[in-house]
MARMARDREN-959370 format. One record per residue (C-alpha): residue in three letters; x, y, z. Coordinates in steps of 0.001 Angstrom, whole numbers, padded with zeros to 6 digits, always signed. Example, Ala and Ser with C-alpha at 12.3 -4.5 7.8 and 13.67 -1.06 7.14 Angstrom:
2
code; X; Y; Z
ALA; +012300; -004500; +007800
SER; +013670; -001060; +007140
This chain:
540
code; X; Y; Z
MET; +001110; -007427; +021700
THR; +000986; -005708; +025084
ALA; -001422; -003088; +026357
ALA; -000117; -000453; +028721
LEU; -002127; -000564; +031948
SER; -000056; +001063; +034712
PRO; +003602; +001877; +035351
THR; +004016; -001279; +037396
PRO; +001676; -004150; +036533
VAL; +001233; -006693; +039312
LEU; +001931; -009460; +036772
GLU; +003663; -009190; +033455
ILE; +004430; -011966; +030997
ARG; +007163; -011014; +028562
ASP; +008028; -012964; +025368
LEU; +006932; -016280; +026819
ARG; +007814; -019262; +024702
VAL; +007166; -022909; +025570
TRP; +008422; -026054; +023866
PHE; +007481; -029671; +024567
ALA; +009790; -032580; +023771
ASN; +008473; -035934; +022658
ASP; +009993; -039378; +023440
ARG; +012565; -038893; +020680
GLY; +013707; -035566; +022043
GLU; +012102; -033588; +019187
GLU; +010713; -030259; +020421
THR; +007521; -028537; +019342
GLU; +006921; -024890; +020215
THR; +003380; -024419; +021541
VAL; +003484; -020877; +022898
HIS; +005078; -018300; +020573
GLY; +006478; -015309; +022429
ILE; +003326; -013875; +024043
ASN; +003134; -010708; +026099
LEU; +000536; -009878; +028745
ALA; +000257; -007311; +031518
LEU; -002219; -007428; +034404
ALA; -002941; -004388; +036532
PRO; -003684; -004656; +040262
GLY; -007312; -005602; +040779
GLU; -007959; -006132; +037056
ARG; -009849; -009081; +035579
LEU; -008447; -010225; +032215
GLY; -009998; -012988; +030136
LEU; -007654; -015344; +028251
VAL; -009900; -016775; +025555
GLY; -009381; -019452; +022906
GLU; -010208; -022944; +021840
SER; -008781; -026180; +023217
GLY; -005100; -026637; +022516
CYS; -004342; -022968; +021798
GLY; -001925; -022642; +024738
LYS; -004067; -020960; +027427
THR; -003472; -023463; +030202
THR; +000182; -023879; +029190
THR; +000675; -020121; +029599
ILE; -000664; -019911; +033186
LEU; +001062; -023160; +034239
ALA; +004319; -021643; +032971
ALA; +003587; -018553; +035115
LEU; +003527; -020829; +038201
GLY; +006385; -023073; +037131
LEU; +004149; -026076; +037001
LEU; +004890; -027428; +033517
PRO; +006035; -031042; +033248
ALA; +009685; -032025; +032937
ASN; +009605; -032299; +029115
ALA; +008752; -028596; +028802
THR; +011290; -025866; +028015
VAL; +010434; -022246; +028903
SER; +011961; -018967; +027849
GLY; +010894; -015412; +028615
GLN; +010028; -013666; +031879
ILE; +007187; -013838; +034392
LEU; +007420; -010591; +036377
LEU; +005551; -010413; +039676
ASN; +005684; -006896; +041027
GLY; +008710; -006387; +038794
THR; +010614; -009537; +039871
ASP; +011219; -012406; +037463
ILE; +009891; -015381; +039477
ILE; +010920; -018142; +036992
ALA; +014471; -017011; +036373
GLY; +015872; -019587; +038787
GLY; +013416; -022383; +038067
ASP; +011372; -024042; +040809
ALA; +013555; -022645; +043574
THR; +012593; -019064; +042753
VAL; +008954; -019580; +041928
ARG; +008050; -021999; +044848
PRO; +008042; -019307; +047573
HIS; +005553; -017222; +045520
ARG; +003003; -019963; +044888
TRP; -000199; -019537; +046900
LYS; +001400; -016631; +048775
ASP; +001621; -014083; +045920
ILE; +000119; -015842; +042956
ALA; -002392; -018761; +043196
MET; -004359; -020920; +040838
VAL; -007842; -022388; +040573
PHE; -007272; -025595; +038599
GLN; -009681; -026874; +036028
GLY; -012065; -029522; +037264
ALA; -012977; -029077; +040878
MET; -014301; -032648; +040903
SER; -010688; -033975; +040735
ALA; -008883; -031091; +042500
PHE; -009274; -032583; +045998
ASN; -007781; -035648; +047711
PRO; -010916; -037854; +048304
VAL; -009620; -039237; +051629
LYS; -008907; -035873; +053297
THR; -011396; -033362; +054621
ILE; -011853; -029960; +052944
GLY; -010387; -028208; +055980
TRP; -007247; -030360; +056092
GLN; -006580; -029640; +052419
ILE; -006899; -025891; +052846
GLU; -004637; -026071; +055880
GLU; -001945; -027751; +053753
ALA; -001107; -024485; +051909
LEU; -001156; -022556; +055188
ARG; +001231; -025041; +056827
PHE; +003674; -024788; +053896
HIS; +003864; -021069; +054270
GLY; +004291; -021055; +058021
PHE; +000831; -019878; +059083
PRO; +000460; -020023; +062906
ARG; -001022; -023380; +063916
GLU; -003130; -021946; +066690
THR; -005132; -019702; +064334
MET; -005169; -022096; +061364
GLN; -008631; -023560; +061890
ALA; -010124; -020099; +062380
ARG; -008542; -019056; +059105
VAL; -010005; -022042; +057257
ARG; -013459; -021229; +058572
GLU; -013009; -017553; +057589
LEU; -011991; -018592; +054029
LEU; -014954; -020896; +053630
GLY; -017281; -018195; +054859
LEU; -015677; -015764; +052385
VAL; -016759; -017929; +049446
GLY; -020219; -018491; +050858
LEU; -019929; -022010; +052283
PRO; -021704; -022872; +055564
ASP; -020110; -023619; +058942
GLY; -018967; -027260; +059145
THR; -017882; -027495; +055517
GLU; -014273; -027892; +056750
LYS; -015211; -031243; +058327
ARG; -016738; -032695; +055159
TYR; -015121; -034816; +052500
PRO; -015134; -033871; +048764
HIS; -017771; -036460; +047833
GLU; -020191; -034846; +050281
LEU; -020177; -031526; +048356
SER; -022020; -030553; +045197
GLY; -020089; -029407; +042144
GLY; -020708; -025749; +042969
MET; -019640; -026211; +046603
LYS; -016434; -027941; +045509
GLN; -015599; -025068; +043199
ARG; -016110; -022573; +045984
ALA; -013884; -024647; +048216
VAL; -011170; -024675; +045518
ILE; -011375; -020909; +045341
ALA; -011125; -020655; +049133
MET; -007999; -022858; +049024
ALA; -006415; -020637; +046369
LEU; -007089; -017517; +048528
SER; -005709; -019062; +051706
CYS; -002422; -017125; +051708
GLU; -003882; -013844; +050467
PRO; -002385; -013742; +046993
LYS; -002658; -010642; +044865
VAL; -002985; -012597; +041613
LEU; -005388; -015448; +040880
LEU; -005113; -017590; +037777
ALA; -008473; -019347; +037186
ASP; -008344; -022118; +034583
GLU; -011886; -022843; +033231
PRO; -013416; -022410; +036721
THR; -016964; -023021; +035527
THR; -016320; -026081; +033290
ALA; -018778; -028936; +034022
LEU; -021066; -026658; +036085
ASP; -024622; -026024; +034969
VAL; -025637; -022530; +033998
VAL; -027111; -021433; +037352
VAL; -024089; -022634; +039357
GLN; -021725; -021096; +036704
ASP; -023460; -017770; +037195
GLN; -023017; -018037; +040981
ILE; -019295; -018830; +040687
LEU; -018688; -015934; +038280
ARG; -020450; -013531; +040579
LEU; -018320; -014838; +043445
LEU; -015075; -014242; +041529
VAL; -016129; -010728; +040496
ASP; -017111; -009922; +044097
LEU; -013855; -011314; +045531
SER; -011770; -009369; +042967
ASP; -013548; -006164; +043889
ARG; -013497; -006674; +047650
LEU; -009922; -007937; +047962
GLY; -008279; -006004; +045126
LEU; -007509; -009309; +043527
ALA; -006077; -009349; +039975
VAL; -007539; -012283; +038015
ILE; -006696; -014001; +034762
LEU; -009775; -015999; +033751
VAL; -008943; -018705; +031262
THR; -011966; -019963; +029268
HIS; -013222; -020945; +025814
ASP; -016528; -019111; +026478
LEU; -016698; -015462; +025376
GLY; -019986; -015052; +027279
VAL; -018143; -015859; +030497
VAL; -015498; -013281; +029744
ALA; -017958; -010600; +028684
GLN; -019820; -010960; +031986
SER; -016739; -010987; +034230
CYS; -013813; -009159; +032676
SER; -013018; -005654; +031439
ARG; -010313; -006771; +029043
ALA; -009642; -009935; +027026
ALA; -006795; -011517; +025159
VAL; -007746; -013882; +022301
MET; -005364; -016759; +021798
ARG; -005003; -019012; +018768
ALA; -002434; -021688; +018062
GLY; +000042; -020293; +020613
ASP; -000235; -016641; +019658
ILE; -002297; -013794; +021061
VAL; -004045; -012513; +017984
GLU; -005958; -009652; +019611
ILE; -006187; -007929; +022978
GLY; -008277; -005058; +024229
GLU; -011345; -003936; +026083
VAL; -014138; -006543; +025867
GLU; -016562; -003890; +024637
GLN; -014248; -003001; +021727
LEU; -013692; -006668; +020818
TYR; -017405; -007304; +020750
ARG; -018382; -004215; +018782
ASP; -015478; -004092; +016351
PRO; -013083; -007080; +016417
ALA; -009914; -006499; +014455
HIS; -009060; -010126; +013829
SER; -011260; -012558; +011843
TYR; -010806; -015292; +014494
THR; -012179; -013047; +017245
ARG; -015138; -012315; +014982
THR; -015684; -016057; +014410
LEU; -015664; -016765; +018142
PHE; -018270; -014084; +018834
GLU; -020470; -015251; +015944
SER; -020325; -018844; +017235
THR; -021410; -017871; +020770
PRO; -025194; -017980; +021042
ASP; -026834; -014931; +022571
ILE; -030280; -015870; +023958
THR; -031591; -012350; +023577
ALA; -030899; -012420; +019823
VAL; -031922; -016096; +019420
ALA; -035301; -015520; +021052
ASN; -036237; -013038; +018398
ALA; -035273; -015342; +015527
THR; -038184; -017736; +016024
ARG; -039140; -020512; +013622
ALA; -042498; -020914; +011993
SER; -044428; -023735; +013717
GLU; -045222; -026882; +011663
PRO; -048488; -028752; +011919
ALA; -048241; -031602; +014446
THR; -047733; -035063; +013006
GLU; -048247; -038474; +014563
PRO; -046017; -038808; +017699
LEU; -042881; -040811; +017201
LEU; -042109; -040875; +020936
SER; -044834; -040700; +023552
VAL; -043958; -040556; +027242
ARG; -046817; -040750; +029691
ASP; -046555; -040333; +033470
LEU; -042954; -041628; +033520
THR; -041736; -042106; +037113
VAL; -038428; -043448; +038353
GLN; -038182; -044042; +042082
TYR; -035058; -045532; +043726
ALA; -035443; -047438; +046998
GLY; -033160; -046887; +049938
ARG; -033238; -045509; +053465
ARG; -034862; -042477; +051920
GLU; -036749; -043113; +048701
HIS; -035659; -040785; +045892
ARG; -037936; -039981; +042952
ALA; -035566; -039032; +040150
VAL; -038346; -038616; +037575
ASP; -041812; -037646; +038789
GLY; -044777; -038117; +036478
VAL; -043172; -036778; +033273
SER; -045277; -036712; +030039
PHE; -044304; -035354; +026637
GLN; -043976; -036391; +023021
VAL; -041607; -035988; +020074
ASP; -042924; -035960; +016516
ARG; -041199; -037058; +013373
GLY; -038950; -034321; +011994
GLU; -038969; -032511; +015327
LEU; -036090; -031500; +017646
VAL; -037224; -031242; +021236
ALA; -034794; -029901; +023888
LEU; -035026; -031211; +027478
VAL; -033428; -028456; +029643
GLY; -032522; -028241; +033247
GLN; -029789; -028182; +035851
SER; -027600; -031131; +036721
GLY; -029537; -033770; +038683
CYS; -033001; -032664; +037525
GLY; -033767; -036032; +035845
LYS; -032940; -035336; +032173
THR; -030471; -038156; +031688
THR; -032583; -040619; +033699
THR; -035515; -039844; +031405
MET; -033345; -040551; +028351
GLN; -032020; -043766; +029834
SER; -035586; -044856; +030636
ILE; -036536; -044356; +026951
MET; -033585; -046605; +026040
GLY; -034879; -049290; +028411
LEU; -031886; -049000; +030741
VAL; -033769; -048161; +033970
PRO; -035564; -051124; +035517
GLU; -037258; -048861; +038054
ALA; -039071; -046907; +035356
THR; -042892; -047065; +035452
GLY; -045520; -045354; +033331
GLY; -045776; -045511; +029563
ILE; -043176; -045075; +026810
GLU; -044046; -045781; +023183
VAL; -041653; -045506; +020265
ALA; -043280; -045869; +016820
GLY; -046155; -047694; +018431
ILE; -044001; -050157; +020432
ASN; -044441; -050262; +024169
ALA; -040845; -049679; +025308
LEU; -041342; -050562; +029001
GLY; -043215; -053813; +028308
ALA; -041399; -054882; +025200
LYS; -040744; -058568; +024530
ARG; -037269; -059706; +023441
ALA; -037887; -059279; +019654
GLU; -039463; -055879; +020197
ARG; -036495; -054788; +022362
LYS; -034110; -055594; +019543
GLN; -036301; -053640; +017136
LEU; -036339; -050712; +019554
ARG; -032535; -050684; +019739
SER; -032374; -050119; +016005
LEU; -035162; -047511; +016063
VAL; -033679; -045489; +018937
GLN; -030036; -044559; +018881
PRO; -028065; -042485; +021448
ILE; -025436; -039819; +020939
PHE; -023343; -039541; +024037
GLN; -021927; -036468; +025684
ASP; -018209; -037039; +025390
PRO; -016774; -037958; +021943
TYR; -013408; -038447; +023592
GLU; -014802; -041344; +025712
SER; -017619; -042776; +023596
LEU; -015421; -044031; +020751
ASP; -013344; -047174; +021248
VAL; -009666; -046055; +020775
ARG; -008876; -049559; +019249
PHE; -011407; -049204; +016458
THR; -011082; -047374; +013163
VAL; -013990; -045251; +011994
ALA; -015109; -048153; +009755
ASP; -014944; -050589; +012677
THR; -017026; -048260; +014870
LEU; -019774; -047885; +012306
GLU; -019727; -051579; +011284
GLU; -020220; -052880; +014833
PRO; -023947; -052009; +015135
LEU; -024539; -053471; +011702
LEU; -022914; -056792; +012718
ILE; -024898; -056829; +016017
HIS; -028152; -056363; +014186
ARG; -027144; -058555; +011232
VAL; -027649; -055798; +008679
GLY; -025961; -056292; +005318
LYS; -025249; -059623; +003604
ASN; -021589; -058964; +003233
ARG; -018769; -056441; +003900
ALA; -019472; -054541; +000701
GLU; -023105; -053882; +001669
ARG; -022085; -052772; +005137
LEU; -019426; -050478; +003713
ALA; -022086; -048857; +001489
ARG; -024181; -048099; +004584
ILE; -021152; -046832; +006465
SER; -020193; -044554; +003528
SER; -023765; -043169; +003334
ALA; -023790; -042438; +007068
LEU; -020412; -040618; +006920
GLU; -021576; -038562; +003904
SER; -024704; -037569; +005787
VAL; -022637; -036051; +008636
GLY; -020262; -034256; +006224
LEU; -017188; -036466; +006634
THR; -016119; -036531; +002972
PRO; -014320; -037828; +001019
VAL; -015281; -040914; +002953
GLU; -012084; -042740; +001973
GLN; -010054; -040299; +004063
TYR; -011868; -041277; +007265
LEU; -012586; -045028; +007120
ASP; -009203; -046117; +008375
ARG; -008595; -043338; +010913
TYR; -008525; -043957; +014652
PRO; -010176; -041557; +017193
HIS; -006881; -039957; +018132
GLN; -006443; -038929; +014482
LEU; -009663; -036913; +014524
SER; -010601; -033508; +015933
GLY; -013292; -033227; +018581
GLY; -015887; -032082; +016074
GLN; -014967; -034961; +013688
ARG; -015234; -037449; +016621
GLN; -018735; -036249; +017432
ARG; -019726; -036492; +013783
VAL; -018499; -040111; +013777
ALA; -020590; -040755; +016915
ILE; -023598; -039264; +015117
ALA; -022901; -041376; +012052
SER; -022729; -044456; +014249
GLY; -026229; -043607; +015441
LEU; -027465; -043095; +011868
VAL; -026029; -046259; +010289
LEU; -029028; -048440; +011374
THR; -031459; -045841; +009921
PRO; -033159; -045046; +013275
SER; -036338; -043042; +013743
LEU; -035321; -041363; +016985
LEU; -032005; -039929; +018130
LEU; -031365; -039296; +021847
ALA; -028589; -036696; +022143
ASP; -027167; -036292; +025649
GLU; -025368; -032913; +025863
PRO; -023994; -033593; +022350
VAL; -021804; -030479; +022134
SER; -020867; -029701; +025790
MET; -017354; -031111; +025362
LEU; -016673; -029245; +022079
ASP; -015155; -025831; +021347
VAL; -017633; -023046; +020598
SER; -016750; -022775; +016912
VAL; -017267; -026567; +016447
ARG; -020541; -026691; +018393
SER; -022534; -024694; +015888
GLY; -021546; -027077; +013074
VAL; -022599; -030174; +014967
LEU; -025927; -028587; +016090
GLN; -026665; -027410; +012593
LEU; -026030; -030955; +011359
LEU; -028573; -032318; +013817
ALA; -031095; -029691; +012697
GLU; -030551; -030648; +009040
LEU; -030880; -034347; +009754
LYS; -034262; -033992; +011436
ASP; -035435; -032120; +008294
THR; -033893; -034242; +005567
ALA; -034230; -037698; +007215
GLY; -037424; -036991; +009142
LEU; -035739; -037971; +012374
GLY; -037183; -037160; +015757
ILE; -034484; -035839; +018080
LEU; -034620; -035477; +021869
MET; -031665; -033316; +022948
ILE; -030626; -033226; +026582
THR; -028909; -029967; +027579
HIS; -028421; -027529; +030407
ASP; -027855; -024736; +027882
LEU; -031090; -022842; +027246
SER; -029476; -020546; +024676
THR; -028487; -023551; +022513
ALA; -031953; -025031; +022939
ALA; -033564; -021718; +021945
GLU; -031510; -021577; +018721
TYR; -031930; -025117; +017436
ALA; -035048; -026733; +019006
ASP; -038589; -026688; +017794
ARG; -039892; -027095; +021321
ILE; -038302; -026723; +024759
ILE; -039209; -028675; +027882
VAL; -037862; -027368; +031206
MET; -037328; -029882; +034038
ARG; -036674; -029264; +037727
GLU; -036338; -031836; +040490
GLY; -037745; -034607; +038343
LYS; -040806; -032665; +037072
ILE; -041666; -030775; +033938
ILE; -042444; -027263; +034980
GLU; -042758; -025583; +031555
SER; -042835; -026370; +027861
GLY; -043430; -024510; +024623
THR; -041789; -023013; +021590
PRO; -038440; -021169; +022020
ASP; -040310; -017876; +021654
GLU; -042800; -018808; +024360
VAL; -040272; -020181; +026829
VAL; -037662; -017474; +026405
ASN; -039755; -014384; +025799
ARG; -042810; -015304; +027992
PRO; -041607; -017744; +030680
GLN; -044340; -018855; +033023
ASP; -042250; -020283; +035854
PRO; -039741; -018334; +037989
TYR; -037206; -021151; +037570
THR; -037255; -020755; +033785
GLN; -036597; -017052; +034263
LEU; -033698; -017923; +036606
LEU; -032210; -020118; +033857
ILE; -032523; -017298; +031343
ASN; -031025; -014737; +033670
SER; -028059; -017034; +034407
ILE; -026918; -017445; +030750
PRO; -023764; -015342; +030168
SER; -024307; -013078; +027207
PRO; -021368; -012317; +024852
ASP; -022604; -008696; +024851
PRO; -020632; -006806; +027522
ALA; -023508; -004331; +027845
HIS; -025081; -006990; +030119
ALA; -021858; -007437; +032128
ARG; -021475; -007635; +035867
VAL; -018209; -005696; +035958
């Protein structure tokens, strides 16, 4: 479907179809005749889950698909079909008229070249005068809010947010009128994400820049775009004003996406009744982690908290605040850790060899990325059997399979027989994370340490995994410490929230207390930075 915007859209995608051929030459159609129109200066969100065809669509618009792709349809830039003649016709327009911010600023730069050199590369290709090139680079970096001297620095010397700003500066180098931004806030914490979104909105308004913002996050779109197109399995199922999509979605899939996106303002009012405190399962007292070097760095600074049985505690903060170091210290993986850590009465920091082995069965981690944490050579049964073999649990294969089956049933992977012999590549992202959780449960632990357990999953899958964790802490009496940068997720599923900043705990309490009555300005900053799916709170 196409919405009429103006007599001459700056960018129009007409009946775009894309096929990919496998090694046997068999073609699969992944984009099914979509139509989009983008007005000058407009911001359009292209929303959908992983694999729906969003990135394929914008790569096709720039002629950047791999050699095994076949494309039909038209990409009209100011009325001219720029892909009609293949790379020869689209190349002169790249960067100059239409540019792209690629996903993953961490890997967008050459690590051995300075930021300035890499921005100059696009200018050199389009014949920008050499004598004014350096001044133009400094102008661009200033435009995106980076300080003088950034052009002389290498990528590893910049933070994630600074790298993303530099990527945007590079995309704007030749003054394009259309910017295609592919998940520009992925892997950024909520405060930096908010800063990048505000920057894109500001640049669009100041420069008259038309933007297609590709994302899986409806909150990001609601805060940054006036219109959105919802994509599913290669088709655009709905398109319209964001306000209309939020208030009255016509398609059930759009409704599902909005319902799966947590809104902290609604979550904060749906508070849970507090349970009487039980004996602490995990007790952390004055935990400090200090790394030696030319300048000593205190990653964790006097942290104290506890997790009770049957309680889910969320440890919230920006990247680098010490959350993961705290979790690793509890697991006994940080030799520099000092203070006190007790798990079920066992001193974790001073544990003897036998106690360490016991701790490793009592405390189980769930890692952030289900695409990396599972061994691709192992079946599901192999993955769950490995910890049983290491800890010598089960007299024989039959006993171990019984434990494995019980763990898979507890995470909702039934019938179990359909999953035992599958490899990771045969599972969806949500199924992989459920296998990772089952692997943690197979030893019947008392404490789960979940490090950003849903950050790599699509929004509709996240709620299922988080609901599973909430059910497990109730039914199995588990204590769960969940590491996250997402305060809205913490507010919806946690019994208590602990906010960390620069290695210290600055605030803790129930979701109602932390969200509705924050005591520290930093907590308020985290709350204000969360993108709401309600466009009434938008920045456009």
